[in-house]
Structure formats: C-alpha cells, structure tokens
All heavy atoms as a GROMACS GRO file, in nm:
protein
  596
    1MET      N    1   3.138   9.709  17.752
    1MET     CA    2   3.112   9.807  17.637
    1MET      C    3   3.063   9.734  17.516
    1MET      O    4   3.028   9.794  17.424
    1MET     CB    5   3.247   9.872  17.617
    1MET     CG    6   3.295   9.965  17.714
    1MET     SD    7   3.187  10.106  17.749
    1MET     CE    8   3.256  10.234  17.633
    2GLU      N    9   3.062   9.602  17.518
    2GLU     CA   10   3.009   9.524  17.400
    2GLU      C   11   2.875   9.561  17.366
    2GLU      O   12   2.832   9.553  17.251
    2GLU     CB   13   3.027   9.370  17.439
    2GLU     CG   14   2.986   9.284  17.324
    2GLU     CD   15   3.088   9.278  17.211
    2GLU    OE1   16   3.202   9.311  17.221
    2GLU    OE2   17   3.040   9.250  17.100
    3GLN      N   18   2.793   9.594  17.467
    3GLN     CA   19   2.652   9.634  17.437
    3GLN      C   20   2.642   9.747  17.347
    3GLN      O   21   2.534   9.779  17.287
    3GLN     CB   22   2.569   9.660  17.566
    3GLN     CG   23   2.618   9.779  17.644
    3GLN     CD   24   2.553   9.784  17.772
    3GLN    OE1   25   2.492   9.695  17.822
    3GLN    NE2   26   2.558   9.908  17.837
    4TYR      N   27   2.743   9.834  17.336
    4TYR     CA   28   2.736   9.958  17.258
    4TYR      C   29   2.799   9.937  17.118
    4TYR      O   30   2.809  10.037  17.036
    4TYR     CB   31   2.800  10.074  17.324
    4TYR     CG   32   2.730  10.108  17.457
    4TYR    CD1   33   2.788  10.083  17.580
    4TYR    CD2   34   2.609  10.171  17.452
    4TYR    CE1   35   2.726  10.119  17.690
    4TYR    CE2   36   2.535  10.211  17.571
    4TYR     CZ   37   2.604  10.175  17.693
    4TYR     OH   38   2.539  10.209  17.796
    5ARG      N   39   2.854   9.813  17.099
    5ARG     CA   40   2.922   9.793  16.959
    5ARG      C   41   2.828   9.775  16.846
    5ARG      O   42   2.726   9.711  16.866
    5ARG     CB   43   2.997   9.664  16.983
    5ARG     CG   44   3.092   9.638  16.863
    5ARG     CD   45   3.171   9.511  16.892
    5ARG     NE   46   3.269   9.486  16.791
    5ARG     CZ   47   3.246   9.421  16.674
    5ARG    NH1   48   3.126   9.362  16.664
    5ARG    NH2   49   3.341   9.405  16.592
    6ILE      N   50   2.857   9.849  16.738
    6ILE     CA   51   2.777   9.832  16.612
    6ILE      C   52   2.848   9.756  16.520
    6ILE      O   53   2.957   9.800  16.468
    6ILE     CB   54   2.739   9.972  16.562
    6ILE    CG1   55   2.658  10.055  16.663
    6ILE    CG2   56   2.658   9.950  16.431
    6ILE    CD1   57   2.638  10.200  16.628
    7PRO      N   58   2.812   9.631  16.490
    7PRO     CA   59   2.899   9.542  16.411
    7PRO      C   60   2.932   9.590  16.278
    7PRO      O   61   3.043   9.587  16.225
    7PRO     CB   62   2.807   9.413  16.395
    7PRO     CG   63   2.728   9.414  16.525
    7PRO     CD   64   2.702   9.555  16.557
    8SER      N   65   2.831   9.661  16.201
    8SER     CA   66   2.863   9.698  16.067
    8SER      C   67   2.963   9.820  16.073
    8SER      O   68   3.042   9.837  15.985
    8SER     CB   69   2.734   9.735  15.995
    8SER     OG   70   2.661   9.839  16.065
    9LEU      N   71   2.953   9.902  16.177
    9LEU     CA   72   3.045  10.021  16.184
    9LEU      C   73   3.187   9.960  16.223
    9LEU      O   74   3.290  10.008  16.164
    9LEU     CB   75   3.006  10.102  16.300
    9LEU     CG   76   3.086  10.236  16.325
    9LEU    CD1   77   3.108  10.313  16.199
    9LEU    CD2   78   3.019  10.316  16.435
   10ALA      N   79   3.196   9.860  16.309
   10ALA     CA   80   3.327   9.793  16.331
   10ALA      C   81   3.391   9.742  16.214
   10ALA      O   82   3.508   9.743  16.188
   10ALA     CB   83   3.304   9.684  16.440
   11ARG      N   84   3.304   9.676  16.123
   11ARG     CA   85   3.362   9.617  15.997
   11ARG      C   86   3.411   9.728  15.899
   11ARG      O   87   3.514   9.722  15.846
   11ARG     CB   88   3.243   9.544  15.924
   11ARG     CG   89   3.221   9.419  15.980
   11ARG     CD   90   3.312   9.311  15.938
   11ARG     NE   91   3.266   9.186  15.975
   11ARG     CZ   92   3.336   9.091  16.029
   11ARG    NH1   93   3.469   9.114  16.040
   11ARG    NH2   94   3.291   8.976  16.073
   12ALA      N   95   3.333   9.843  15.902
   12ALA     CA   96   3.384   9.965  15.822
   12ALA      C   97   3.517  10.007  15.874
   12ALA      O   98   3.596  10.038  15.794
   12ALA     CB   99   3.279  10.064  15.828
   13CYS      N  100   3.524  10.019  16.010
   13CYS     CA  101   3.660  10.064  16.064
   13CYS      C  102   3.774   9.964  16.027
   13CYS      O  103   3.879  10.001  16.000
   13CYS     CB  104   3.639  10.084  16.217
   13CYS     SG  105   3.534  10.216  16.266
   14GLU      N  106   3.746   9.837  16.036
   14GLU     CA  107   3.838   9.728  15.998
   14GLU      C  108   3.879   9.751  15.849
   14GLU      O  109   4.000   9.731  15.817
   14GLU     CB  110   3.785   9.594  16.024
   14GLU     CG  111   3.765   9.556  16.160
   14GLU     CD  112   3.689   9.423  16.182
   14GLU    OE1  113   3.654   9.347  16.081
   14GLU    OE2  114   3.668   9.386  16.288
   15MET      N  115   3.784   9.790  15.762
   15MET     CA  116   3.817   9.803  15.617
   15MET      C  117   3.906   9.928  15.605
   15MET      O  118   4.008   9.924  15.526
   15MET     CB  119   3.682   9.826  15.545
   15MET     CG  120   3.613   9.704  15.504
   15MET     SD  121   3.478   9.729  15.408
   15MET     CE  122   3.401   9.576  15.410
   16LEU      N  123   3.875  10.037  15.672
   16LEU     CA  124   3.960  10.155  15.665
   16LEU      C  125   4.098  10.120  15.712
   16LEU      O  126   4.204  10.173  15.659
   16LEU     CB  127   3.900  10.271  15.741
   16LEU     CG  128   3.766  10.330  15.692
   16LEU    CD1  129   3.708  10.427  15.781
   16LEU    CD2  130   3.786  10.377  15.543
   17GLU      N  131   4.112  10.047  15.821
   17GLU     CA  132   4.247  10.001  15.860
   17GLU      C  133   4.320   9.925  15.761
   17GLU      O  134   4.441   9.948  15.738
   17GLU     CB  135   4.239   9.926  16.000
   17GLU     CG  136   4.204  10.005  16.115
   17GLU     CD  137   4.318  10.094  16.168
   17GLU    OE1  138   4.434  10.065  16.135
   17GLU    OE2  139   4.289  10.190  16.233
   18LEU      N  140   4.247   9.845  15.692
   18LEU     CA  141   4.305   9.751  15.578
   18LEU      C  142   4.361   9.843  15.477
   18LEU      O  143   4.461   9.824  15.428
   18LEU     CB  144   4.203   9.659  15.528
   18LEU     CG  145   4.238   9.568  15.436
   18LEU    CD1  146   4.345   9.461  15.483
   18LEU    CD2  147   4.111   9.491  15.379
   19PHE      N  148   4.283   9.952  15.435
   19PHE     CA  149   4.325  10.042  15.330
   19PHE      C  150   4.443  10.123  15.379
   19PHE      O  151   4.527  10.158  15.292
   19PHE     CB  152   4.211  10.125  15.278
   19PHE     CG  153   4.125  10.055  15.176
   19PHE    CD1  154   4.009   9.989  15.226
   19PHE    CD2  155   4.156  10.044  15.047
   19PHE    CE1  156   3.926   9.933  15.144
   19PHE    CE2  157   4.079   9.969  14.964
   19PHE     CZ  158   3.962   9.913  15.001
   20ALA      N  159   4.448  10.159  15.509
   20ALA     CA  160   4.564  10.230  15.557
   20ALA      C  161   4.696  10.156  15.551
   20ALA      O  162   4.807  10.216  15.538
   20ALA     CB  163   4.534  10.274  15.704
   21GLU      N  164   4.677  10.025  15.557
   21GLU     CA  165   4.806   9.948  15.549
   21GLU      C  166   4.833   9.898  15.414
   21GLU      O  167   4.947   9.866  15.374
   21GLU     CB  168   4.784   9.819  15.632
   21GLU     CG  169   4.757   9.857  15.787
   21GLU     CD  170   4.716   9.736  15.862
   21GLU    OE1  171   4.701   9.618  15.816
   21GLU    OE2  172   4.713   9.753  15.992
   22ALA      N  173   4.739   9.890  15.320
   22ALA     CA  174   4.760   9.844  15.181
   22ALA      C  175   4.844   9.950  15.094
   22ALA      O  176   4.814  10.066  15.121
   22ALA     CB  177   4.622   9.824  15.110
   23GLU      N  178   4.918   9.900  15.014
   23GLU     CA  179   5.006   9.985  14.930
   23GLU      C  180   4.947   9.984  14.784
   23GLU      O  181   4.995  10.071  14.714
   23GLU     CB  182   5.152   9.931  14.922
   23GLU     CG  183   5.209   9.932  15.062
   23GLU     CD  184   5.359   9.889  15.051
   23GLU    OE1  185   5.412   9.868  14.944
   23GLU    OE2  186   5.414   9.868  15.169
   24VAL      N  187   4.844   9.918  14.763
   24VAL     CA  188   4.783   9.912  14.622
   24VAL      C  189   4.622   9.912  14.650
   24VAL      O  190   4.574   9.875  14.764
   24VAL     CB  191   4.815   9.793  14.557
   24VAL    CG1  192   4.970   9.801  14.515
   24VAL    CG2  193   4.787   9.664  14.612
   25PRO      N  194   4.547   9.960  14.542
   25PRO     CA  195   4.400   9.944  14.554
   25PRO      C  196   4.369   9.806  14.572
   25PRO      O  197   4.434   9.715  14.534
   25PRO     CB  198   4.351  10.002  14.425
   25PRO     CG  199   4.468  10.089  14.374
   25PRO     CD  200   4.593  10.028  14.426
   26LEU      N  201   4.246   9.780  14.639
   26LEU     CA  202   4.204   9.655  14.669
   26LEU      C  203   4.062   9.630  14.611
   26LEU      O  204   3.977   9.734  14.615
   26LEU     CB  205   4.192   9.623  14.816
   26LEU     CG  206   4.320   9.645  14.904
   26LEU    CD1  207   4.277   9.632  15.050
   26LEU    CD2  208   4.409   9.534  14.860
   27SER      N  209   4.024   9.515  14.560
   27SER     CA  210   3.902   9.484  14.509
   27SER      C  211   3.807   9.441  14.621
   27SER      O  212   3.854   9.417  14.733
   27SER     CB  213   3.912   9.367  14.410
   27SER     OG  214   3.941   9.248  14.462
   28SER      N  215   3.675   9.440  14.593
   28SER     CA  216   3.588   9.390  14.708
   28SER      C  217   3.619   9.250  14.738
   28SER      O  218   3.605   9.214  14.855
   28SER     CB  219   3.444   9.418  14.654
   28SER     OG  220   3.406   9.342  14.539
   29SER      N  221   3.653   9.169  14.644
   29SER     CA  222   3.686   9.031  14.666
   29SER      C  223   3.808   9.021  14.761
   29SER      O  224   3.802   8.936  14.847
   29SER     CB  225   3.705   8.954  14.537
   29SER     OG  226   3.594   8.954  14.458
   30GLU      N  227   3.903   9.103  14.735
   30GLU     CA  228   4.028   9.099  14.817
   30GLU      C  229   3.988   9.147  14.964
   30GLU      O  230   4.040   9.074  15.055
   30GLU     CB  231   4.132   9.173  14.759
   30GLU     CG  232   4.260   9.175  14.833
   30GLU     CD  233   4.333   9.037  14.842
   30GLU    OE1  234   4.296   8.941  14.762
   30GLU    OE2  235   4.418   9.023  14.936
   31VAL      N  236   3.916   9.242  14.972
   31VAL     CA  237   3.870   9.289  15.102
   31VAL      C  238   3.799   9.183  15.181
   31VAL      O  239   3.819   9.160  15.291
   31VAL     CB  240   3.788   9.424  15.090
   31VAL    CG1  241   3.720   9.461  15.232
   31VAL    CG2  242   3.877   9.529  15.035
   32ALA      N  243   3.698   9.115  15.112
   32ALA     CA  244   3.622   9.021  15.168
   32ALA      C  245   3.706   8.901  15.219
   32ALA      O  246   3.689   8.842  15.329
   32ALA     CB  247   3.510   8.975  15.070
   33ARG      N  248   3.803   8.858  15.133
   33ARG     CA  249   3.884   8.752  15.166
   33ARG      C  250   3.972   8.791  15.290
   33ARG      O  251   3.982   8.712  15.378
   33ARG     CB  252   3.982   8.716  15.051
   33ARG     CG  253   4.073   8.602  15.073
   33ARG     CD  254   4.169   8.576  14.967
   33ARG     NE  255   4.269   8.679  14.958
   33ARG     CZ  256   4.378   8.690  15.036
   33ARG    NH1  257   4.390   8.598  15.138
   33ARG    NH2  258   4.462   8.785  15.024
   34ARG      N  259   4.030   8.906  15.287
   34ARG     CA  260   4.123   8.946  15.394
   34ARG      C  261   4.045   8.962  15.539
   34ARG      O  262   4.101   8.922  15.642
   34ARG     CB  263   4.192   9.068  15.379
   34ARG     CG  264   4.296   9.061  15.256
   34ARG     CD  265   4.374   9.197  15.248
   34ARG     NE  266   4.466   9.186  15.139
   34ARG     CZ  267   4.556   9.269  15.111
   34ARG    NH1  268   4.585   9.372  15.195
   34ARG    NH2  269   4.640   9.263  15.001
   35LEU      N  270   3.914   9.007  15.532
   35LEU     CA  271   3.840   9.020  15.644
   35LEU      C  272   3.753   8.902  15.683
   35LEU      O  273   3.685   8.906  15.782
   35LEU     CB  274   3.758   9.152  15.641
   35LEU     CG  275   3.838   9.273  15.627
   35LEU    CD1  276   3.741   9.390  15.633
   35LEU    CD2  277   3.925   9.298  15.749
   36ARG      N  278   3.756   8.809  15.592
   36ARG     CA  279   3.667   8.686  15.612
   36ARG      C  280   3.516   8.707  15.627
   36ARG      O  281   3.460   8.673  15.733
   36ARG     CB  282   3.728   8.598  15.733
   36ARG     CG  283   3.871   8.558  15.696
   36ARG     CD  284   3.921   8.481  15.812
   36ARG     NE  285   4.069   8.461  15.789
   36ARG     CZ  286   4.130   8.382  15.866
   36ARG    NH1  287   4.096   8.329  15.972
   36ARG    NH2  288   4.274   8.364  15.816
   37ILE      N  289   3.473   8.791  15.532
   37ILE     CA  290   3.336   8.818  15.527
   37ILE      C  291   3.279   8.795  15.393
   37ILE      O  292   3.354   8.796  15.296
   37ILE     CB  293   3.308   8.974  15.576
   37ILE    CG1  294   3.367   9.075  15.473
   37ILE    CG2  295   3.349   8.993  15.716
   37ILE    CD1  296   3.338   9.212  15.508
   38PRO      N  297   3.144   8.792  15.379
   38PRO     CA  298   3.085   8.767  15.240
   38PRO      C  299   3.115   8.883  15.152
   38PRO      O  300   3.119   9.008  15.190
   38PRO     CB  301   2.936   8.756  15.267
   38PRO     CG  302   2.924   8.715  15.406
   38PRO     CD  303   3.039   8.785  15.483
   39ARG      N  304   3.141   8.853  15.023
   39ARG     CA  305   3.173   8.963  14.929
   39ARG      C  306   3.068   9.067  14.916
   39ARG      O  307   3.094   9.184  14.903
   39ARG     CB  308   3.217   8.903  14.785
   39ARG     CG  309   3.274   9.003  14.698
   39ARG     CD  310   3.310   8.956  14.562
   39ARG     NE  311   3.176   8.934  14.479
   39ARG     CZ  312   3.107   9.032  14.428
   39ARG    NH1  313   3.146   9.148  14.434
   39ARG    NH2  314   3.000   9.007  14.354
   40THR      N  315   2.948   9.019  14.919
   40THR     CA  316   2.828   9.115  14.913
   40THR      C  317   2.827   9.212  15.027
   40THR      O  318   2.797   9.332  15.016
   40THR     CB  319   2.691   9.040  14.897
   40THR    OG1  320   2.682   8.947  15.003
   40THR    CG2  321   2.680   8.972  14.772
   41THR      N  322   2.858   9.162  15.150
   41THR     CA  323   2.874   9.247  15.261
   41THR      C  324   2.980   9.344  15.247
   41THR      O  325   2.971   9.467  15.273
   41THR     CB  326   2.891   9.169  15.391
   41THR    OG1  327   2.780   9.067  15.403
   41THR    CG2  328   2.903   9.254  15.511
   42ALA      N  329   3.093   9.301  15.196
   42ALA     CA  330   3.214   9.388  15.185
   42ALA      C  331   3.173   9.498  15.076
   42ALA      O  332   3.203   9.615  15.100
   42ALA     CB  333   3.339   9.309  15.124
   43LEU      N  334   3.109   9.455  14.976
   43LEU     CA  335   3.074   9.553  14.867
   43LEU      C  336   2.987   9.660  14.912
   43LEU      O  337   2.998   9.785  14.894
   43LEU     CB  338   3.020   9.483  14.742
   43LEU     CG  339   2.980   9.584  14.624
   43LEU    CD1  340   3.109   9.649  14.578
   43LEU    CD2  341   2.923   9.496  14.514
   44ARG      N  342   2.886   9.617  14.994
   44ARG     CA  343   2.794   9.723  15.046
   44ARG      C  344   2.862   9.822  15.142
   44ARG      O  345   2.839   9.940  15.137
   44ARG     CB  346   2.679   9.648  15.128
   44ARG     CG  347   2.587   9.574  15.035
   44ARG     CD  348   2.482   9.493  15.099
   44ARG     NE  349   2.397   9.579  15.179
   44ARG     CZ  350   2.317   9.539  15.288
   44ARG    NH1  351   2.330   9.409  15.317
   44ARG    NH2  352   2.242   9.617  15.342
   45ILE      N  353   2.952   9.773  15.223
   45ILE     CA  354   3.024   9.857  15.311
   45ILE      C  355   3.117   9.944  15.234
   45ILE      O  356   3.123  10.065  15.256
   45ILE     CB  357   3.101   9.784  15.421
   45ILE    CG1  358   2.997   9.716  15.508
   45ILE    CG2  359   3.184   9.876  15.505
   45ILE    CD1  360   3.059   9.618  15.613
   46LEU      N  361   3.182   9.891  15.136
   46LEU     CA  362   3.279   9.969  15.046
   46LEU      C  363   3.202  10.076  14.987
   46LEU      O  364   3.249  10.199  14.975
   46LEU     CB  365   3.347   9.881  14.951
   46LEU     CG  366   3.450   9.785  15.014
   46LEU    CD1  367   3.488   9.677  14.912
   46LEU    CD2  368   3.574   9.862  15.052
   47MET      N  369   3.079  10.051  14.929
   47MET     CA  370   3.006  10.155  14.852
   47MET      C  371   2.968  10.264  14.948
   47MET      O  372   2.956  10.382  14.910
   47MET     CB  373   2.893  10.094  14.783
   47MET     CG  374   2.932   9.998  14.666
   47MET     SD  375   3.039  10.068  14.543
   47MET     CE  376   2.928  10.175  14.464
   48THR      N  377   2.924  10.223  15.067
   48THR     CA  378   2.891  10.320  15.167
   48THR      C  379   3.006  10.420  15.199
   48THR      O  380   2.988  10.540  15.216
   48THR     CB  381   2.827  10.259  15.300
   48THR    OG1  382   2.720  10.180  15.261
   48THR    CG2  383   2.799  10.358  15.398
   49LEU      N  384   3.128  10.355  15.213
   49LEU     CA  385   3.241  10.439  15.240
   49LEU      C  386   3.276  10.530  15.133
   49LEU      O  387   3.320  10.643  15.144
   49LEU     CB  388   3.351  10.351  15.282
   49LEU     CG  389   3.345  10.282  15.422
   49LEU    CD1  390   3.459  10.166  15.431
   49LEU    CD2  391   3.346  10.378  15.528
   50CYS      N  392   3.252  10.491  15.006
   50CYS     CA  393   3.273  10.568  14.886
   50CYS      C  394   3.176  10.692  14.893
   50CYS      O  395   3.216  10.804  14.855
   50CYS     CB  396   3.263  10.489  14.762
   50CYS     SG  397   3.391  10.375  14.719
   51GLU      N  398   3.048  10.657  14.923
   51GLU     CA  399   2.947  10.774  14.921
   51GLU      C  400   2.985  10.882  15.027
   51GLU      O  401   2.971  10.995  15.006
   51GLU     CB  402   2.819  10.717  14.958
   51GLU     CG  403   2.743  10.638  14.857
   51GLU     CD  404   2.605  10.578  14.901
   51GLU    OE1  405   2.564  10.625  14.998
   51GLU    OE2  406   2.557  10.492  14.823
   52GLN      N  407   3.057  10.837  15.138
   52GLN     CA  408   3.096  10.928  15.239
   52GLN      C  409   3.240  10.995  15.198
   52GLN      O  410   3.285  11.074  15.276
   52GLN     CB  411   3.116  10.866  15.373
   52GLN     CG  412   2.979  10.800  15.418
   52GLN     CD  413   2.875  10.912  15.437
   52GLN    OE1  414   2.898  11.014  15.505
   52GLN    NE2  415   2.764  10.893  15.376
   53GLY      N  416   3.294  10.943  15.092
   53GLY     CA  417   3.425  11.010  15.047
   53GLY      C  418   3.542  10.958  15.113
   53GLY      O  419   3.660  11.003  15.094
   54LEU      N  420   3.522  10.850  15.199
   54LEU     CA  421   3.633  10.789  15.275
   54LEU      C  422   3.709  10.691  15.182
   54LEU      O  423   3.828  10.676  15.207
   54LEU     CB  424   3.589  10.724  15.398
   54LEU     CG  425   3.524  10.805  15.496
   54LEU    CD1  426   3.445  10.720  15.606
   54LEU    CD2  427   3.628  10.894  15.572
   55LEU      N  428   3.656  10.646  15.078
   55LEU     CA  429   3.717  10.566  14.973
   55LEU      C  430   3.679  10.614  14.838
   55LEU      O  431   3.579  10.686  14.831
   55LEU     CB  432   3.677  10.419  14.986
   55LEU     CG  433   3.713  10.340  15.121
   55LEU    CD1  434   3.662  10.190  15.106
   55LEU    CD2  435   3.870  10.340  15.140
   56SER      N  436   3.753  10.578  14.737
   56SER     CA  437   3.722  10.610  14.607
   56SER      C  438   3.721  10.484  14.527
   56SER      O  439   3.812  10.389  14.551
   56SER     CB  440   3.799  10.725  14.551
   56SER     OG  441   3.938  10.670  14.537
   57ARG      N  442   3.653  10.477  14.419
   57ARG     CA  443   3.641  10.350  14.326
   57ARG      C  444   3.684  10.386  14.205
   57ARG      O  445   3.649  10.487  14.143
   57ARG     CB  446   3.500  10.308  14.322
   57ARG     CG  447   3.474  10.178  14.263
   57ARG     CD  448   3.336  10.129  14.261
   57ARG     NE  449   3.314  10.008  14.195
   57ARG     CZ  450   3.214   9.936  14.179
   57ARG    NH1  451   3.102   9.999  14.204
   57ARG    NH2  452   3.204   9.825  14.121
   58SER      N  453   3.770  10.291  14.147
   58SER     CA  454   3.810  10.296  14.004
   58SER      C  455   3.798  10.162  13.955
   58SER      O  456   3.867  10.065  13.972
   58SER     CB  457   3.958  10.350  14.005
   58SER     OG  458   4.003  10.345  13.872
   59GLY      N  459   3.687  10.142  13.868
   59GLY     CA  460   3.663  10.020  13.814
   59GLY      C  461   3.620   9.922  13.932
   59GLY      O  462   3.528   9.948  14.003
   60ASN      N  463   3.690   9.811  13.931
   60ASN     CA  464   3.665   9.712  14.047
   60ASN      C  465   3.747   9.735  14.181
   60ASN      O  466   3.734   9.658  14.269
   60ASN     CB  467   3.681   9.568  14.000
   60ASN     CG  468   3.592   9.528  13.895
   60ASN    OD1  469   3.470   9.574  13.900
   60ASN    ND2  470   3.636   9.449  13.790
   61ASP      N  471   3.837   9.837  14.170
   61ASP     CA  472   3.920   9.857  14.278
   61ASP      C  473   3.885   9.978  14.369
   61ASP      O  474   3.829  10.079  14.315
   61ASP     CB  475   4.076   9.875  14.231
   61ASP     CG  476   4.117   9.747  14.175
   61ASP    OD1  477   4.081   9.638  14.213
   61ASP    OD2  478   4.205   9.760  14.078
   62PHE      N  479   3.917   9.972  14.484
   62PHE     CA  480   3.892  10.069  14.588
   62PHE      C  481   4.031  10.125  14.647
   62PHE      O  482   4.119  10.051  14.664
   62PHE     CB  483   3.797  10.030  14.701
   62PHE     CG  484   3.661   9.988  14.649
   62PHE    CD1  485   3.646   9.860  14.595
   62PHE    CD2  486   3.555  10.075  14.653
   62PHE    CE1  487   3.511   9.822  14.552
   62PHE    CE2  488   3.437  10.036  14.600
   62PHE     CZ  489   3.410   9.911  14.562
   63GLU      N  490   4.029  10.259  14.690
   63GLU     CA  491   4.156  10.310  14.753
   63GLU      C  492   4.102  10.428  14.838
   63GLU      O  493   3.980  10.472  14.835
   63GLU     CB  494   4.249  10.355  14.640
   63GLU     CG  495   4.202  10.459  14.556
   63GLU     CD  496   4.302  10.488  14.435
   63GLU    OE1  497   4.410  10.441  14.449
   63GLU    OE2  498   4.254  10.560  14.342
   64PRO      N  499   4.192  10.476  14.935
   64PRO     CA  500   4.158  10.580  15.017
   64PRO      C  501   4.114  10.700  14.929
   64PRO      O  502   4.158  10.744  14.827
   64PRO     CB  503   4.286  10.608  15.090
   64PRO     CG  504   4.359  10.480  15.092
   64PRO     CD  505   4.333  10.411  14.948
   65GLY      N  506   4.013  10.769  14.994
   65GLY     CA  507   3.943  10.888  14.930
   65GLY      C  508   3.996  11.004  15.004
   65GLY      O  509   4.053  11.004  15.103
   66GLY      N  510   3.940  11.118  14.938
   66GLY     CA  511   3.984  11.252  14.998
   66GLY      C  512   3.940  11.279  15.137
   66GLY      O  513   4.022  11.335  15.223
   67ALA      N  514   3.836  11.237  15.174
   67ALA     CA  515   3.783  11.246  15.321
   67ALA      C  516   3.869  11.177  15.421
   67ALA      O  517   3.895  11.230  15.527
   67ALA     CB  518   3.630  11.213  15.336
   68LEU      N  519   3.922  11.058  15.374
   68LEU     CA  520   4.009  10.982  15.465
   68LEU      C  521   4.139  11.062  15.484
   68LEU      O  522   4.195  11.070  15.594
   68LEU     CB  523   4.014  10.843  15.408
   68LEU     CG  524   4.092  10.747  15.500
   68LEU    CD1  525   4.025  10.737  15.636
   68LEU    CD2  526   4.112  10.614  15.433
   69PHE      N  527   4.187  11.112  15.376
   69PHE     CA  528   4.314  11.197  15.386
   69PHE      C  529   4.299  11.320  15.475
   69PHE      O  530   4.382  11.338  15.559
   69PHE     CB  531   4.353  11.230  15.250
   69PHE     CG  532   4.418  11.122  15.161
   69PHE    CD1  533   4.354  11.074  15.055
   69PHE    CD2  534   4.544  11.056  15.202
   69PHE    CE1  535   4.409  10.969  14.974
   69PHE    CE2  536   4.590  10.960  15.137
   69PHE     CZ  537   4.531  10.913  15.021
   70ARG      N  538   4.174  11.382  15.458
   70ARG     CA  539   4.151  11.502  15.544
   70ARG      C  540   4.147  11.460  15.689
   70ARG      O  541   4.197  11.522  15.786
   70ARG     CB  542   4.025  11.584  15.500
   70ARG     CG  543   4.047  11.644  15.373
   70ARG     CD  544   3.925  11.737  15.341
   70ARG     NE  545   3.810  11.660  15.317
   70ARG     CZ  546   3.769  11.613  15.203
   70ARG    NH1  547   3.850  11.612  15.098
   70ARG    NH2  548   3.664  11.548  15.185
   71LEU      N  549   4.079  11.349  15.723
   71LEU     CA  550   4.089  11.307  15.855
   71LEU      C  551   4.215  11.268  15.918
   71LEU      O  552   4.243  11.306  16.033
   71LEU     CB  553   3.996  11.164  15.869
   71LEU     CG  554   3.838  11.192  15.861
   71LEU    CD1  555   3.771  11.057  15.861
   71LEU    CD2  556   3.798  11.262  15.986
   72GLY      N  557   4.306  11.210  15.836
   72GLY     CA  558   4.443  11.178  15.863
   72GLY      C  559   4.507  11.306  15.907
   72GLY      O  560   4.584  11.314  16.001
   73ILE      N  561   4.505  11.403  15.815
   73ILE     CA  562   4.572  11.521  15.838
   73ILE      C  563   4.525  11.594  15.968
   73ILE      O  564   4.604  11.636  16.041
   73ILE     CB  565   4.562  11.627  15.713
   73ILE    CG1  566   4.635  11.553  15.591
   73ILE    CG2  567   4.606  11.764  15.742
   73ILE    CD1  568   4.612  11.619  15.464
   74SER      N  569   4.391  11.588  15.987
   74SER     CA  570   4.344  11.651  16.110
   74SER      C  571   4.386  11.593  16.238
   74SER      O  572   4.411  11.657  16.332
   74SER     CB  573   4.179  11.657  16.102
   74SER     OG  574   4.132  11.730  15.996
   75ALA      N  575   4.395  11.462  16.228
   75ALA     CA  576   4.447  11.387  16.337
   75ALA      C  577   4.594  11.411  16.371
   75ALA      O  578   4.631  11.409  16.488
   75ALA     CB  579   4.424  11.234  16.317
   76GLN      N  580   4.673  11.469  16.280
   76GLN     CA  581   4.805  11.492  16.298
   76GLN      C  582   4.826  11.645  16.354
   76GLN      O  583   4.924  11.682  16.415
   76GLN     CB  584   4.886  11.494  16.159
   76GLN     CG  585   4.896  11.358  16.117
   76GLN     CD  586   4.967  11.260  16.199
   76GLN    OE1  587   5.076  11.298  16.261
   76GLN    NE2  588   4.930  11.134  16.217
   77LEU      N  589   4.724  11.723  16.347
   77LEU     CA  590   4.736  11.853  16.392
   77LEU      C  591   4.712  11.868  16.545
   77LEU      O  592   4.667  11.796  16.605
   77LEU     CB  593   4.631  11.947  16.324
   77LEU     CG  594   4.643  11.962  16.170
   77LEU    CD1  595   4.531  12.038  16.109
   77LEU    CD2  596   4.788  12.015  16.128
   0.00000   0.00000   0.00000
C-alpha cells in the first residue's frame, strides 16, 4: 500500500492528530519541532488546513477549527 501513500497528506494527518492530543494552541515552530519537519513545511500545511477550516489561526498559534469539530461529531454518530 506504500505506493498509494501521499507524503504531504500523511503529514497533514499527523498534524491533526497532534492537535487532537494538544491541550493548548500550538505555533508552527512547535508543530515543526514535534513532527521533526522544517518550519516552512509545517507552516504551509498548517495554512492549508486553516483554509479548509480544519484548523484556525490566532496570531502565531493554531488550534482545531470548526470543520474538525464537525468531523469529530459526525464520526461519533
């Protein structure tokens, strides 16, 4: 199944898991440090997730967005 893996999508999923476990908003630097990826890569993925509503941004920090909450609720139904 490795041939069907999309690395950037996998990173985005790892980020969403990170936010699901975090109790506080995280900066792009903190996300990059925890996932051991370049900060610019982290920022690009974070901004894409914000555009999709999965994360929201407040200053330099990111936190779960409305679309992520809706997905979580849908998964519980």
